[in-house]
C-alpha positions in Angstrom: -11.6 -6.3 13.0 -11.2 -6.9 8.8 -8.7 -6.2 7.2 -8.2 -5.3 3.4 -6.9 -9.1 2.7 -9.7 -10.9 4.8 -11.8 -9.5 1.5 -11.7 -12.4 -0.3 -14.5 -14.3 2.0 -16.3 -11.2 2.7 -16.5 -8.3 0.1 -18.7 -6.4 2.2 -19.1 -3.5 4.4 -16.5 -1.1 5.2 -14.0 -4.0 3.1 -16.1 -3.6 0.1 -15.7 0.2 0.4 -12.1 -0.5 1.3 -11.7 -2.5 -2.3 -13.5 0.4 -4.2 -11.3 3.2 -2.7 -8.2 1.8 -3.4 -9.1 -0.1 -7.0 -11.1 3.2 -7.9 -14.2 1.5 -9.9 -17.7 1.6 -8.7 -19.1 -0.3 -11.6 -17.4 -3.6 -11.8 -16.5 -5.0 -8.5 -13.1 -7.2 -8.7 -13.0 -10.6 -8.3 -10.1 -12.5 -6.4 -7.9 -13.0 -9.2 -8.2 -9.2 -10.1 -7.4 -8.1 -7.0 -4.3 -10.7 -7.0 -6.1 -12.4 -3.2 -4.9 -15.6 -2.9 -5.3 -18.4 0.5 -1.9 -18.9 2.1 -1.8 -22.6 0.9 -2.8 -22.0 -2.5 0.0 -22.4 -5.1 2.6 -19.9 -7.2 1.2 -19.4 -10.6 3.4 -21.3 -13.0 4.6 -23.1 -9.6 2.7 -26.5 -9.7 5.4 -27.2 -6.6 5.6 -23.8 -4.6 2.9 -23.0 -2.6 2.7 -19.2 -0.6 2.7 -21.1 2.6 6.3 -22.4 1.9 7.2 -18.6 0.7 6.1 -17.1 4.2 7.5 -19.9 5.8 10.9 -17.7 4.9 9.5 -15.3 6.3 8.3 -17.0 9.3 10.3 -19.6 10.6 8.3 -21.6 12.6 4.9 -21.1 10.6 2.2 -24.5 10.7 -0.6 -24.7 8.5 -3.8 -25.1 10.5 -7.9 -25.2 9.7 -7.9 -21.6 9.0 -5.1 -20.0 9.0 -0.9 -20.6 9.2 0.2 -19.5 12.3 4.0 -19.2 14.3 5.9 -16.8 16.4 9.2 -16.3 15.3 9.6 -13.4 12.5 12.9 -11.7 13.7 13.4 -8.3 13.2 10.9 -6.5 11.4 11.7 -3.2 10.5 8.8 -0.5 8.8 9.1 0.5 6.6 8.6 4.1 7.1 11.3 4.3 10.3 11.3 3.3 13.6 9.0 5.8 14.8 6.4 4.3 13.2 4.2 0.7 13.1 2.8 -1.3 16.0 5.6 -4.1 15.8 4.7 -7.5 15.5 1.8 -9.4 17.3 2.7 -12.5 19.8 1.2 -15.1 17.4 1.6 -14.6 13.7 -1.6 -15.8 12.1 -2.0 -15.7 8.0 -4.8 -16.6 5.9 -5.7 -14.6 2.7 -2.4 -12.5 1.2 -2.4 -10.4 -1.9 0.6 -11.2 -4.4 2.2 -10.2 -7.6 5.0 -10.7 -9.8 7.3 -7.2 -11.2 11.2 -6.4 -12.3 13.6 -5.3 -9.3 16.7 -4.6 -11.0 15.9 -6.7 -14.0 15.1 -9.5 -12.5 11.6 -11.1 -11.7 10.4 -11.1 -8.1 7.2 -11.7 -6.5 6.1 -9.6 -3.7 3.6 -10.9 -1.1 1.5 -9.0 0.9 -0.3 -10.2 4.1 -2.0 -9.6 7.3 0.2 -11.1 10.3 -2.4 -10.8 13.2 -3.3 -7.8 15.6 -2.0 -5.7 17.7 -3.9 -4.3 20.4 -4.4 -0.8 21.1 -3.0 0.3 17.2 -4.4 2.0 14.3 -1.2 1.3 12.6 -1.6 -3.0 11.9 1.0 -4.9 10.9 0.8 -6.1 7.7 4.1 -7.5 6.1 5.1 -7.2 2.8 7.8 -10.1 1.4 9.7 -9.9 -1.5 11.0 -13.1 -3.6 13.7 -13.8 -6.2 11.6 -15.1 -9.0 12.9 -18.8 -10.2 12.4 -22.8 -9.4 12.8 -22.4 -5.8 11.9 -18.6 -5.1 14.2 -17.2 -2.7 13.3 -14.6 0.2 15.1 -11.0 -0.8 14.1 -8.9 1.8 10.6 -8.1 4.1 9.5 -4.9 6.3 6.0 -3.7 7.6 3.9 -1.3 5.6 1.3 -1.4 7.5 0.4 2.7 8.4 -3.7 2.2 9.3 -6.1 -0.6 10.0 -6.8 -1.5 6.7 -3.5 -1.9 4.3 -3.4 -3.3 0.5 -1.6 -3.2 -2.8 -2.6 0.9 -3.9 -3.7 2.0 -7.4 -2.1 1.8 -9.6 0.1 -1.3 -7.8 3.2 -0.9 -10.0 4.7 2.0 -11.4 7.6 2.0 -13.8 10.7 3.6 -12.3 13.0 2.8 -15.0 13.9 0.7 -17.7 14.7 -2.7 -15.1 12.4 -1.4 -11.9 9.1 -1.3 -11.0 8.2 0.5 -7.5 5.2 -1.0 -5.4 2.6 1.4 -4.6 0.8 0.2 -0.9 -2.6 1.8 0.8 -3.4 2.1 3.9 -6.5 3.9 4.7 -9.2 4.3 7.9 -13.4 4.6 7.4 -15.3 6.9 9.9 -19.0 7.1 9.4 -18.5 9.7 6.6 -14.5 10.2 6.5 -11.3 8.6 4.9 -8.1 8.8 6.3 -5.2 7.4 3.5 -1.5 7.0 3.7 0.3 5.6 1.2 3.5 4.5 0.3 5.8 4.2 -2.7 9.0 1.4 -2.5 11.1 -0.1 -4.6 14.1 -2.6 -4.6 17.9 -1.7 -4.4 20.6 -3.9 -3.8 18.1 -6.5 -2.9 16.4 -4.5 0.2 13.6 -3.3 0.0 13.5 0.9 0.1 11.1 4.0 1.0 10.9 6.7 -2.3 8.1 8.5 -0.1 5.2 8.0 2.1 2.0 10.2 0.9 -1.3 10.9 3.3 -5.0 11.5 1.9 -8.3 12.7 3.4 -11.8 12.6 1.6 -15.3 13.5 3.7 -18.4 13.3 2.2 -21.4 15.0 4.2 -25.1 16.2 2.8 -24.1 19.1 0.7 -20.5 18.4 -0.3 -17.9 15.7 -0.9 -14.2 16.9 -0.7 -11.7 14.1 -2.1 -7.9 14.1 -2.3 -6.4 11.5 -5.2 -3.1 10.4 -5.8 -1.0 10.2 -9.1 2.2 9.1 -10.3 3.9 9.6 -13.8 7.4 8.5 -14.2 9.4 10.0 -17.4 13.0 8.8 -18.7 15.9 10.9 -17.2 17.9 10.2 -20.1 21.7 9.9 -19.7 23.1 7.0 -17.8 20.6 7.3 -14.6 19.3 4.4 -13.5 15.5 5.6 -12.8 13.3 7.7 -14.0 11.9 10.6 -12.2 9.2 10.6 -10.3 6.1 13.2 -10.5 4.0 12.8 -7.4 0.3 14.9 -7.5 -2.5 15.3 -5.4 -5.8 16.9 -6.7 -7.9 18.1 -3.8 -11.6 18.7 -5.3 -14.8 20.0 -3.6 -18.2 19.4 -4.9 -21.6 20.5 -4.3 -24.1 17.5 -4.3 -27.3 20.0 -5.1 -28.5 19.1 -1.6 -29.9 21.7 0.9 -28.2 21.1 4.5 -29.2 22.4 7.8 -26.8 23.5 9.9 -23.6 23.1 7.1 -21.8 26.0 5.8 -22.5 26.4 1.5 -18.7 26.4 1.2 -17.5 27.0 -3.2 -16.7 24.3 -5.4 -12.6 24.4 -6.5 -10.2 21.9 -7.6 -6.4 22.6 -7.1 -3.5 19.9 -8.1 0.4 20.1 -6.4 3.2 18.2 -7.9 6.3 17.1 -6.1 8.9 15.7 -9.0 11.4 13.4 -7.4 14.6 12.8 -8.2 17.2 10.0 -8.0 19.8 11.0 -5.8 23.1 8.5 -6.3 25.6 10.6 -3.7 22.7 10.4 -1.3 21.5 6.9 -2.6 17.9 7.5 -2.7 15.0 9.5 -4.1 14.9 13.0 -3.0 12.1 15.5 -3.6 12.9 18.4 -5.9 9.8 20.6 -3.4 7.9 20.2 -0.4 4.6 21.3 -2.5 2.7 17.8 -1.3 3.9 18.1 2.1 3.1 21.6 2.5 -0.8 20.3 1.8 -0.7 17.5 3.6 0.2 19.8 7.1 -2.4 22.4 6.1 -5.1 19.6 5.7 -3.6 18.5 9.1 -4.0 21.2 10.3 -7.3 21.9 9.4 -8.7 18.6 10.7 -7.4 19.5 14.0 
């Protein structure tokens, strides 16, 4: 199975489709630099003596370099960002070759985020992908790591980052799998709080392409300063659902009317609970309705 992070070597087929879906552009295929794709042996930008291997060895202490990939077995407790009922857990052998990386701001400090496939787990749709965050500096130090794999292919989302406060950015991840004409997506909005990765929420999307019509669900994020002394902005998450006709007449397919609608849920910081809280269940109700329609 080819993962999203293997696309540096094979920019074709389902892999290319995943990258185009998450970057949202068919006009120009982005290169490795634009996608933030690196080999594990690559040096960090601005760090002449520190490689991504050096950083990931803080996550997998017995990681050892090999010809095609770095391998190891010890990764410690790998919690899933969506909770203990999610994820497949770590494989018996950790295997890392390519990765994605970006820099962002966490509680006013520069940080490095690495997204790395760590090997396959058989009989699981949710393939493990580690999101590891390091304090940036001369010798980057591991702060926290979690599993963010929620489907077969996982990468940074579009956008990769969202400004959620004067001193903070959230990370967007996107997991997907494709059937012949269907696309299932699972997105997560994640931030750092007191040195730990914390979930704002997860979202699911669905798309289908048929002869006579195309149906899509697209997420978008907008943050707005809350005013006062609040450490974080209010975050409006919108899910747009749309059906368009292709103009083709296709045997056996119902002629359904085109439509478009958008539902929005706003998340606000709740200091008493120490987390973001949704102010409505509009998106969750649409997700539930979509799931019931597919079953």
